[in-house]
C-alpha positions in Angstrom: -2.3 11.4 31.4 -1.9 11.0 27.6 -3.2 7.1 28.0 -6.6 8.7 30.0 -7.3 11.0 26.9 -6.7 8.3 24.5 -8.6 6.0 25.8 -11.5 8.6 26.4 -11.3 10.5 22.4 -11.4 6.4 21.7 -14.6 5.9 23.1 -16.1 9.0 21.4 -14.6 8.8 18.3 -16.0 5.0 18.1 -19.6 6.2 19.9 -19.9 9.1 16.7 -18.8 6.7 13.9 -21.4 4.2 14.7 -24.2 6.6 15.6 -23.0 8.4 12.2 -23.0 5.0 10.2 -26.8 4.2 11.9 -27.6 7.3 11.1 -27.1 7.5 6.9 -26.0 3.7 6.4 -23.4 3.7 3.8 -22.0 1.0 2.0 -18.7 -0.1 3.8 -16.2 -1.5 1.3 -13.0 -3.2 3.7 -9.4 -3.2 2.9 -6.9 -5.4 4.6 -3.5 -7.7 3.6 0.2 -7.0 4.9 0.8 -5.3 1.3 -1.2 -3.5 -0.6 -3.9 -2.3 1.1 -3.6 1.7 0.0 -2.9 0.4 -3.7 -6.2 -1.0 -3.9 -8.0 1.5 -1.7 -7.1 4.5 -4.6 -7.8 2.0 -7.6 -11.5 0.9 -6.3 -12.1 4.7 -5.8 -11.0 5.2 -8.7 -13.4 3.4 -10.4 -16.4 4.0 -7.9 -16.2 7.8 -7.6 -17.5 8.5 -10.9 -20.6 6.2 -10.6 -21.5 7.4 -6.5 -20.5 9.8 -4.2 -17.3 7.8 -2.0 -15.4 8.7 0.7 -12.3 7.0 1.3 -9.3 7.1 3.9 -6.7 9.6 3.7 -3.0 8.1 4.1 -2.2 5.6 6.6 -5.5 6.4 9.0 -6.6 2.5 9.3 -6.2 2.5 12.8 -8.3 2.6 15.7 -8.5 7.1 15.3 -7.8 7.2 11.9 -10.7 4.8 10.3 -13.6 6.4 12.7 -12.2 9.9 11.7 -12.5 9.2 8.1 -16.1 8.1 9.0 -17.1 11.4 10.7 -16.2 13.6 7.8 -13.8 14.9 5.2 -11.2 16.9 6.8 -8.5 18.6 5.1 -5.1 17.4 4.2 -3.4 19.7 7.1 -5.9 18.2 9.3 -5.2 15.0 8.4 -1.9 15.2 8.6 -1.8 16.4 12.1 -2.8 12.4 12.8 -0.4 10.9 10.7 2.0 8.7 12.1 4.3 10.6 10.6 4.2 13.3 13.5 5.5 12.1 16.4 3.3 12.5 19.4 4.5 14.9 21.6 4.8 17.4 17.9 2.1 20.1 17.3 0.2 18.8 20.5 -2.1 21.7 21.0 -2.8 22.1 17.6 -3.8 18.2 17.4 -5.7 18.8 20.9 -7.9 21.5 19.3 -8.4 19.5 16.3 -9.7 16.5 18.2 -12.1 18.9 19.7 -13.0 20.5 16.3 -13.8 16.7 15.3 -16.0 15.6 18.7 -17.8 19.3 18.6 -18.9 19.3 15.1 -19.6 15.6 14.8 -22.2 16.1 17.7 -23.4 19.3 16.0 -24.1 17.4 12.5 -25.9 13.9 14.5 -27.7 16.6 16.4 -29.3 19.3 14.2 -28.1 18.2 10.8 -29.1 15.0 10.8 -29.9 14.4 6.4 -27.0 16.4 5.3 -25.1 14.7 2.4 -23.4 12.3 3.2 -21.8 9.1 0.5 -23.0 6.5 -0.1 -19.8 4.5 0.0 -17.3 4.3 2.5 -13.4 2.5 1.1 -11.5 2.3 3.9 -8.6 0.3 5.3 -8.8 -2.0 8.6 -4.9 -1.9 9.7 -3.7 -5.1 11.7 -0.7 -4.1 13.4 -1.7 -6.4 16.8 -3.9 -9.4 17.7 -7.4 -7.9 17.9 -6.8 -5.1 16.2 -9.8 -6.0 13.3 -12.1 -7.2 16.0 -12.0 -3.6 17.4 -12.6 -1.9 14.4 -15.4 -3.9 13.0 -17.5 -3.1 16.3 -17.2 0.0 14.6 -18.0 -0.4 11.3 -19.2 -3.7 9.8 -18.9 -4.0 6.2 -20.7 -5.5 3.1 -17.7 -5.7 0.8 -14.2 -7.2 2.1 -11.0 -7.3 0.1 -8.2 -9.2 1.3 -5.0 -8.3 -0.6 -2.3 -10.2 0.1 -0.5 -11.8 3.0 2.4 -14.0 2.3 4.5 -16.3 3.9 6.3 -13.8 5.8 3.9 -10.9 6.7 4.5 -7.5 7.9 3.7 -6.9 11.4 4.6 -10.9 12.5 6.7 -10.0 15.4 3.7 -9.0 17.5 1.6 -12.9 16.4 2.9 -16.7 17.6 3.3 -17.0 13.7 2.4 -16.3 10.3 -1.0 -18.3 10.6 -2.1 -16.6 13.3 -1.9 -13.0 11.2 -3.9 -14.6 8.4 -6.1 -15.6 11.5 -6.4 -11.7 12.6 -6.8 -10.7 8.9 -9.6 -13.5 8.5 -11.8 -11.6 10.8 -12.8 -8.8 8.2 -14.6 -11.6 5.6 -15.6 -14.1 8.6 -18.8 -11.2 9.7 -20.0 -10.5 6.4 -23.7 -10.8 6.2 -24.5 -13.6 2.9 -25.1 -11.3 0.7 -21.5 -10.0 1.5 -18.7 -10.3 -1.0 -15.1 -11.3 -0.1 -12.7 -10.2 -2.7 -10.0 -12.6 -2.6 -6.5 -12.7 -3.8 -5.9 -16.0 -5.8 -2.4 -15.8 -6.0 -1.5 -15.3 -2.3 -2.2 -19.1 -0.6 -2.5 -17.6 2.4 -5.5 -15.5 1.6 -6.9 -18.4 -0.2 -6.7 -21.0 2.4 -9.4 -18.2 4.3 -12.1 -18.3 1.9 -14.4 -21.2 3.0 -14.2 -18.9 6.5 -16.9 -16.7 5.2 -20.8 -16.8 4.7 -20.5 -14.3 2.0 -20.0 -14.2 -1.9 -16.2 -15.2 -2.8 -15.0 -13.7 -5.9 -11.3 -14.4 -6.4 -8.8 -11.8 -8.3 -5.0 -13.4 -9.5 -2.9 -13.6 -12.5 -3.1 -17.2 -11.9 -5.5 -19.5 -14.4 -8.3 -20.2 -12.0 -8.6 -16.5 -11.0 -12.4 -15.3 -11.8 -10.9 -11.8 -12.6 -7.9 -12.5 -14.0 -4.8 -10.7 -14.7 -3.2 -11.5 -17.9 -0.3 -10.0 -20.3 1.3 -8.1 -17.5 3.9 -6.1 -18.9 5.9 -3.3 -17.9 6.1 -1.0 -20.6 8.9 0.7 -22.0 9.4 3.3 -24.7 12.4 2.5 -27.3 13.5 5.1 -29.6 16.8 7.4 -29.7 15.7 9.5 -27.6 15.3 7.2 -24.7 17.1 7.6 -21.5 17.6 3.7 -20.7 19.9 1.6 -22.9 16.5 -0.6 -23.8 14.0 2.2 -23.5 12.7 5.0 -21.0 9.5 2.9 -18.9 6.8 4.4 -19.2 4.2 2.6 -17.2 2.2 -0.9 -16.9 0.1 -2.7 -19.1 -2.4 -5.5 -18.8 -5.7 -6.9 -20.1 -8.5 -7.9 -17.4 -10.3 -10.8 -17.9 -13.9 -11.7 -16.7 -16.6 -14.3 -17.9 -14.7 -14.7 -21.3 -14.1 -11.1 -21.7 -11.4 -9.3 -21.3 -10.1 -5.6 -21.9 -6.8 -4.0 -22.1 -5.8 -1.7 -19.6 -3.0 1.1 -19.4 -2.0 2.8 -16.2 0.9 5.3 -17.2 3.7 6.5 -14.7 3.2 3.5 -12.3 5.3 -0.2 -12.6 5.2 -3.3 -10.8 2.4 -5.6 -10.3 1.3 -4.2 -6.9 -0.4 -1.7 -8.8 -1.8 -4.8 -11.0 -3.1 -6.3 -8.6 -4.6 -3.7 -7.0 -6.7 -2.9 -10.5 -7.6 -6.7 -10.4 -9.1 -5.8 -6.8 -10.8 -2.8 -8.1 -12.4 -4.3 -11.1 -13.9 -7.2 -8.8 -15.7 -4.5 -6.6 -16.7 -2.2 -10.0 -18.1 -5.8 -11.2 -20.0 -6.3 -7.4 -21.5 -2.9 -8.1 -22.7 -3.7 -11.8 -20.2 -2.1 -13.7 -18.8 -3.2 -17.3 -15.2 -4.0 -17.8 -15.2 -1.2 -20.4 -16.5 1.2 -17.7 -13.7 0.0 -14.9 -10.9 0.1 -17.8 -11.7 3.7 -18.2 -12.1 4.6 -14.4 -8.7 3.4 -13.9 -7.0 6.0 -16.1 -7.5 8.2 -12.8 -5.9 5.6 -10.9 -2.8 7.7 -9.1 -0.8 5.9 -6.0 0.3 7.3 -3.1 3.9 8.8 -2.8 6.6 6.3 -2.3 4.4 3.5 -3.5 6.7 2.5 -6.4 6.6 5.4 -8.2 8.9 6.2 -11.3 10.3 10.1 -10.6 13.6 11.7 -12.5 17.0 12.0 -10.8 20.0 13.8 -11.1 22.6 12.7 -13.3 19.5 11.7 -16.2 19.0 8.6 -13.6 15.6 7.9 -12.8 14.7 6.6 -8.7 11.8 4.2 -8.1 10.6 5.0 -4.9 9.2 2.8 -2.9 10.3 4.0 0.5 7.0 4.1 2.4 6.9 0.9 3.6 8.6 -2.8 3.3 7.9 -6.3 4.0 9.0 -9.3 2.5 6.7 -9.4 0.1 6.5 -6.0 -1.3 10.5 -6.4 -1.6 10.3 -8.7 -3.7 7.9 -7.5 -5.7 10.2 -4.2 -5.8 13.2 -6.5 -7.0 11.0 -8.0 -10.1 9.8 -4.4 -11.4 14.0 -3.4 -10.9 14.6 -6.7 -12.9 12.2 -6.2 -15.6 12.6 -2.7 -16.0 15.7 -1.3 -18.5 18.3 0.4 -17.2 22.7 0.8 -17.7 23.0 -0.2 -14.4 20.5 -1.2 -11.5 20.9 0.1 -8.2 18.8 -1.5 -5.1 19.4 1.3 -2.0 17.3 -1.4 0.5 17.1 -0.9 4.0 16.0 -3.0 7.4 12.3 -4.9 7.1 10.5 -3.9 10.7 8.9 -5.9 13.0 9.7 -9.4 11.9 10.7 -10.8 15.1 12.1 -14.1 14.6 12.1 -14.7 11.2 13.9 -11.1 10.6 17.4 -13.1 9.3 15.4 -15.6 6.7 13.3 -12.5 5.6 16.2 -10.1 4.6 18.9 -13.0 3.4 16.2 -13.7 0.9 15.8 -10.6 -0.4 20.0 -10.4 -0.6 19.9 -13.5 -3.1 16.9 -11.4 -4.9 18.8 -8.9 -4.8 22.4 -10.5 -6.8 19.9 -11.3 -9.1 17.9 -7.8 -10.0 20.7 -5.3 -9.4 24.4 -4.7 -10.4 24.9 -2.0 -7.4 23.6 -2.8 -4.0 23.9 -0.4 -1.3 22.1 -1.8 2.1 21.0 0.9 5.3 20.5 -0.9 8.9 22.0 -2.9 11.3 19.1 -5.9 10.0 20.0 -5.0 6.1 23.4 -6.2 6.6 21.6 -9.8 6.4 20.9 -8.3 2.3 24.6 -7.3 1.7 25.6 -10.6 3.2 23.6 -12.9 1.5 24.1 -11.1 -2.4 27.7 -11.3 -1.6 27.1 -15.0 -1.2 24.6 -15.6 -3.9 27.7 -13.9 -6.4 26.9 -10.1 -6.3 30.8 -8.4 -6.5 31.9 -7.2 -3.2 33.3 -4.1 -4.3 29.5 -3.5 -5.7 28.3 -4.0 -2.1 27.7 -1.0 0.4 26.7 -1.1 3.9 25.4 2.1 6.2 24.1 3.0 9.6 21.6 5.3 8.8 20.1 6.7 5.8 21.8 10.2 7.0 25.3 8.2 6.8 24.4 6.8 2.8 23.2 9.9 0.8 26.3 12.0 -0.1 27.6 8.0 -1.0 24.6 7.3 -3.3 24.9 10.5 -4.6 28.2 10.1 -5.6 27.8 6.7 -6.6 24.8 6.7 -9.0 25.8 7.7 -12.9 23.9 8.9 -16.1 21.3 5.8 -17.4 21.1 4.4 -14.0 17.5 2.8 -12.7 17.7 3.2 -8.8 15.3 1.6 -6.5 15.1 2.6 -3.2 13.0 0.7 -0.4 12.7 0.1 3.3 10.6 0.1 6.2 8.7 3.6 7.4 11.0 4.3 10.3 14.6 3.7 8.2 13.4 7.1 6.6 14.3 6.3 3.3 12.9 9.1 1.8 15.8 11.4 2.9 17.8 9.3 0.1 15.2 10.3 -2.6 15.3 13.6 -1.6 18.7 13.6 -1.9 19.2 12.7 -5.4 16.0 13.6 -7.0 15.8 15.9 -9.7 14.9 19.0 -8.7 11.8 20.9 -10.5 12.7 23.4 -13.5 12.0 26.8 -12.0 10.7 29.5 -14.6 
């Protein structure tokens, strides 16, 4: 019964979205990649929002239901939450059914009676590719004018459901293969798997990255810290990131307070590329990026109990994003660096290899390591083999088991990274150790 309902719902949403796009003909900016999709989406929307009427997909609504839902309208946060992957299929069933009914009825009504209503000039959409042919289906709904591939890496997330990393890359390539000759493929110059796809499009290719060959270059990147007697850390209190965006012999400094790590610089680089495509100046792009705010659970620094700070990166994890998070932990100041790391899911035969590599990196970046989940035990073993003292390594089966121990472990001045695949639910650790807001 549920499968039949989903099949009927998919068909209706697809047709309604196609008719809506045919009626209004907005520009479509499509974003895919194994990591960094949501950050790039939010950065692009920040850059374009004051210049054009823009709508971007909410949260993780990047699949066969979420993408057409974004095309069909602006819904409330509460309504979006009903169809989020965070809510199990059987929960809030009647409210979900009522919402989907509302979506279909309202969309038909707008098409039939209110065809001239104001509609966004630009849609910024995430295209998820968890399984083979996911992108093929999404592209039957909305064909982009601009396609952005953020990063793939050598062991991509969801590789368990593909024949291997090359198969994942081929799936991502679908987003640029169908571009018209007037379209643009925005590619991460620093990711070899992404750049191997550059000849698979008829569109104009524009690259961004930190490498010297990137057309839009991210230079002089730094995680910035405030140094002084009032600083909370041994070497200063983290403030945010700063870097230069260079293009065509010109450059401008961008500062993003309150966010950390190269992931956000890459998001800004992708946004700069899109801004330039739409005729904006570097100065204008840098100004608009001040409005960029990352989504919760994506490398955000928040205050913790006992005078600590937490890098909350709990939303999801892949080998590539784990490496980036550990680089951030290593780069930022703190009396002790504590890495709380959980399982990376859906890696298939690459599971042991990927976790062991993370363990070796953790041994260099962290003073203390806490692992959570059965796969993360490979992280602990590899860290111990790489020289991290056994007395500074703890392993737990679940987030619930670890909560109290992590709270007892942390001390004033510690910097704590918390990261794992979404299913491990390490946000429970963050909730346990974050500082409660002051009440008045």
